[in-house]
C-alpha positions, 0 to 999 in steps of 0.5 A: 599521457598514452591511450587506452587501447580497445582491447582494454576492459572497461571499469566495473564501476562505470554505470554502463557496465553496472551489475546487479546480482551478477547480471547487467543492472538493465536485467538484474534490477527485476531481483529488486521487484521480486524482494519487494514483493516477498517482502510485501507479503510479509507486511501485508499480513495486517489485511488478515486480522480478522483470521485472528480475531475470533480464535483472539476473543475466545482466548481472552474473553472480549468483545467483537469492538475490542479485538478491533482496536490492534487492527485500527491502532495498526493503521494508525501507526503504520500510516503516522510512521511513514513521514518518520521513516521517509524523511529519514531514508535517504540518510540512513538509507532502505537497507537500515531503514527496512531493517528497524521495521523488521525488527519491531514488525518481528516484535510486535508479532512475538509480543503479540502471542505473550499478550493476555489482554486487549491493551497488551494486543494494542500495544504490541501488535497496534503499536510496535507492528504498525510502526514495523510496517509504517518504518519498512514500507516505503524502503521496497517502494523508493527501491522500486522506483529508483532501479526504474525511472523508466518504469516508475508507476508500474515498478511500484505497483508491481512491487505493491502487488505483494501486500495487496495479495498477502491475505490470499497467502498469509490468511490460510497459513496463518489459519492453518498454524491456529488449527494445529498450534493454537493462537499464541503460537501462530503469533510467535511463529509468524514473528520470527518468520518475518523477521527472518525475511524482512532482514534478509531482504533488508540486506540487499535493499540498495539504490543504484549509483547516482550516475546510472540510468538504464540503456535506452534512457539518458538523465531522466533522472536529473532533468526535471531537477535541471528545470527547477520546476518542483516545489520546496515547500510540500506543505505551502503548494496546493497541488499537494493538498489536491493529491492528499485529498483525492488520496484520503477519498480512495482509501476512504472509500476502498477500506470502508467498503472492504470492511463489509465486504462480507456483511453485504454479501450475507445481509443485503444479497443474502449470500451464505457466508461459505459464498461470500468468503469465496468472493472476497477472495476474488476481490484480493485478487482485483485489489492486487491486479489495481496496483500494477494497472493503475501504475501502468496508467499513470506512467503512459497518460498521466496520474490526473487520469489516473485518478478521474479514471478511479473516481468515474469507476468509484461513482459507477459502482456506488450507483449499482450498489445503491439498488442491489437487493436479495440475489443480486449477485453478479451487479454486487460482484461486479461493484465490490471488483471495482472498489477494490481494485480501485483501492489497490490502485490508489496505492500505486497511483498516489506513490506515482503521483508523487514521483511525477509532481514533486521532486524525485530526489526527495520521494521517500521523504514526500510520500511520507507526507502524502501517506498521512492521507491513507491514515486519516481515510483508513481511520475514518473509514472504518468507522464510517460504515458501521455509524451509517449502518447504525443509524440507517439500519442498512448497509445499502446507505453506506454506498450515498456518501461514497458516491458524493466523495467520488463527485467530489473527487472528479471535480478536485483531480480535473482542475487541480491534479495538475503539474506546476498547479501551484508551483510557479 
């Protein structure tokens, strides 16, 4: 057998010679982050629902509570479909899974433009749109994690920046369209746009070859599995339930507070609506920044450390808000920046913890199960604030249970959120 000479080119399919988007993989993989951010910007429009509520109330003659139902159902479907999508991600591939979600998102928005009643909006926007977001959401995260095994937390946090910052882009866009076209035509326009963008991104979503790893990283993706330290049945693993409990607390606090940000500013701090709206835009920036920040902390320290930090911050902000009254603008603004940042942080921290605590090869299915905690926190958090306000007559009392939950989170994360806990 003749030996190859040094002048012969290396085969193009060798892991160290892999090219992505016409560049060496170590550089080209960054494009997947940009594609992920773009897709998250589209899907994150769910956080802009408040822009649609008043026009829909006027158009269909429905009450405020009824106009909230499509959004509530959207959150429930979004969380409920994540396990379904995650369990099938590796079999169907991220591109096909995202394409399926894109079709449902597009159909949900377009059909919302034809809806003439609350039940129709619940079905189109809530059920179809929510299912589409839930199915497509995990694809860019799974792809980012696969292409960045050396920076998983940071990569997923950066990908999710698009979801957190989406209201800063899509809310003004939706308002611009509604002022000129009307709410129905706006749904049609957004639906068609999101469908095209998400399908285009889906066509490029793919995992790296199994043998590939970054230039300065050797076999990290398979080292953990080779040690056999990962649990095979998540539902029987104590640390899984602890992670879900902590995630529920993080999303409960974050989503309950996000929903009353403007109301607290106007009713408690006595700010004018225009100033309250401006501050909410600032909070959205912190929500976006919290994702890469907590993902980076989980990478460089540990998910446990990042969780403890988030609960300390939540406890501090809750304690401050119990004493905030009229004119305390700075304390209000700083506290709500913390709340929004920690919510964004948990949306990066939870998937990073899933990768580090459980088998990365089963990430999509594992995180689908963990993400059900988001649904529990979202549903209970959005309902609890209204109930507390009705019972006590003040939004200030909302921060008592958030402080108590932060203490519970500190206990759970401090003692039980550890690799190998209950996995032997």
